[in-house]
FITI-552844 format. One record per atom (N, C-alpha, C): atom name; chain; x, y, z. Coordinates in steps of 0.02 Angstrom, whole numbers, plus 50000, padded with zeros to 5 digits. Last residue first. Layout:
BEGIN
 site unit     u     v     w
   CA    A     X     Y     Z
...
% end
This chain:
BEGIN
 site unit     u     v     w
    N    A 50082 50420 50089
   CA    A 50143 50399 50055
    C    A 50171 50338 50088
    N    A 49906 50432 50066
   CA    A 49964 50424 50110
    C    A 50024 50397 50070
    N    A 49794 50435 49989
   CA    A 49841 50490 49982
    C    A 49903 50484 50025
    N    A 49716 50330 50025
   CA    A 49741 50331 49957
    C    A 49794 50385 49947
    N    A 49673 50370 50152
   CA    A 49722 50315 50146
    C    A 49753 50314 50076
    N    A 49576 50465 50120
   CA    A 49637 50485 50155
    C    A 49692 50432 50147
    N    A 49478 50385 50062
   CA    A 49508 50440 50024
    C    A 49575 50460 50054
    N    A 49446 50303 50173
   CA    A 49473 50274 50111
    C    A 49508 50326 50069
    N    A 49396 50399 50262
   CA    A 49454 50359 50281
    C    A 49487 50328 50219
    N    A 49285 50444 50188
   CA    A 49339 50491 50206
    C    A 49402 50452 50222
    N    A 49209 50329 50185
   CA    A 49232 50358 50121
    C    A 49289 50406 50134
    N    A 49182 50316 50322
   CA    A 49221 50265 50288
    C    A 49249 50291 50221
    N    A 49102 50432 50345
   CA    A 49165 50422 50380
    C    A 49210 50371 50345
    N    A 49036 50528 50213
   CA    A 49030 50468 50255
    C    A 49099 50451 50282
    N    A 49023 50703 50221
   CA    A 49056 50645 50191
    C    A 49049 50587 50240
    N    A 48942 50856 50177
   CA    A 48954 50801 50223
    C    A 48991 50746 50184
    N    A 48902 51029 50163
   CA    A 48941 50971 50140
    C    A 48946 50920 50196
    N    A 48757 51124 50141
   CA    A 48801 51091 50189
    C    A 48835 51030 50158
    N    A 48656 51179 50073
   CA    A 48717 51218 50076
    C    A 48769 51186 50121
    N    A 48592 51035 50014
   CA    A 48574 51106 50022
    C    A 48638 51147 50018
    N    A 48720 50938 50029
   CA    A 48649 50935 50045
    C    A 48628 51007 50061
    N    A 48843 50864 49942
   CA    A 48817 50930 49958
    C    A 48742 50924 49968
    N    A 48961 50745 49988
   CA    A 48893 50756 49966
    C    A 48873 50827 49987
    N    A 49124 50690 49935
   CA    A 49079 50725 49979
    C    A 49010 50732 49947
    N    A 49247 50620 49892
   CA    A 49179 50593 49888
    C    A 49129 50624 49936
    N    A 49358 50706 49792
   CA    A 49337 50699 49862
    C    A 49263 50679 49863
    N    A 49390 50737 49664
   CA    A 49406 50669 49686
    C    A 49387 50657 49760
    N    A 49355 50871 49651
   CA    A 49317 50821 49614
    C    A 49329 50750 49639
    N    A 49347 50975 49797
   CA    A 49386 50936 49748
    C    A 49342 50884 49714
    N    A 49277 51034 49899
   CA    A 49260 51054 49831
    C    A 49297 51015 49777
    N    A 49338 50988 50014
   CA    A 49269 50965 49999
    C    A 49249 50982 49928
    N    A 49456 51063 50006
   CA    A 49458 50990 49999
    C    A 49389 50963 49981
    N    A 49407 51191 50029
   CA    A 49442 51177 49967
    C    A 49444 51101 49954
    N    A 49360 51176 50160
   CA    A 49312 51187 50106
    C    A 49343 51174 50037
    N    A 49485 51165 50223
   CA    A 49437 51110 50226
    C    A 49385 51116 50171
    N    A 49537 51292 50198
   CA    A 49571 51234 50169
    C    A 49524 51174 50169
    N    A 49449 51368 50276
   CA    A 49452 51379 50204
    C    A 49485 51319 50169
    N    A 49476 51319 50408
   CA    A 49410 51311 50377
    C    A 49412 51318 50301
    N    A 49637 51235 50426
   CA    A 49590 51291 50432
    C    A 49525 51277 50394
    N    A 49674 51076 50502
   CA    A 49682 51127 50450
    C    A 49630 51181 50462
    N    A 49677 50945 50560
   CA    A 49708 51002 50591
    C    A 49726 51056 50539
    N    A 49605 50837 50519
   CA    A 49665 50853 50481
    C    A 49705 50911 50510
    N    A 49502 50841 50615
   CA    A 49540 50780 50605
    C    A 49607 50795 50571
    N    A 49450 50972 50599
   CA    A 49481 50952 50663
    C    A 49524 50890 50654
    N    A 49402 50964 50468
   CA    A 49449 51017 50487
    C    A 49486 50997 50551
    N    A 49308 50864 50481
   CA    A 49367 50853 50439
    C    A 49422 50903 50456
    N    A 49215 50933 50563
   CA    A 49245 50870 50584
    C    A 49310 50856 50546
    N    A 49179 51041 50480
   CA    A 49212 51054 50544
    C    A 49247 50990 50570
    N    A 49114 50975 50377
   CA    A 49175 51012 50362
    C    A 49214 51024 50427
    N    A 49061 50818 50450
   CA    A 49049 50884 50423
    C    A 49117 50917 50406
    N    A 49030 50647 50422
   CA    A 49075 50699 50446
    C    A 49058 50765 50412
    N    A 48921 50521 50474
   CA    A 48935 50574 50426
    C    A 48980 50626 50459
    N    A 48902 50354 50491
   CA    A 48929 50413 50524
    C    A 48950 50463 50471
    N    A 48757 50263 50474
   CA    A 48815 50289 50440
    C    A 48839 50351 50478
    N    A 48638 50212 50523
   CA    A 48699 50203 50562
    C    A 48763 50221 50524
    N    A 48528 50254 50460
   CA    A 48559 50194 50432
    C    A 48625 50178 50467
    N    A 48500 50374 50521
   CA    A 48459 50317 50538
    C    A 48489 50252 50513
    N    A 48665 50444 50559
   CA    A 48601 50443 50524
    C    A 48562 50381 50545
    N    A 48759 50535 50675
   CA    A 48739 50469 50651
    C    A 48671 50474 50617
    N    A 48891 50655 50664
   CA    A 48821 50638 50674
    C    A 48806 50570 50644
    N    A 49022 50738 50741
   CA    A 49003 50683 50700
    C    A 48931 50665 50715
% end
């Protein structure tokens, strides 16, 4: 997890992979979803930690 100057914690594909305990390909599939609030910077996907938590909470049963 990396912190930006604005103190936003950004998660990488690897971070999400570890949090969800899934494989790399599945993590990339999630990042490519239209409803997943990720940002593509160059060739690297990132997602703000709070946005990820909100997205995950919306999917809980």
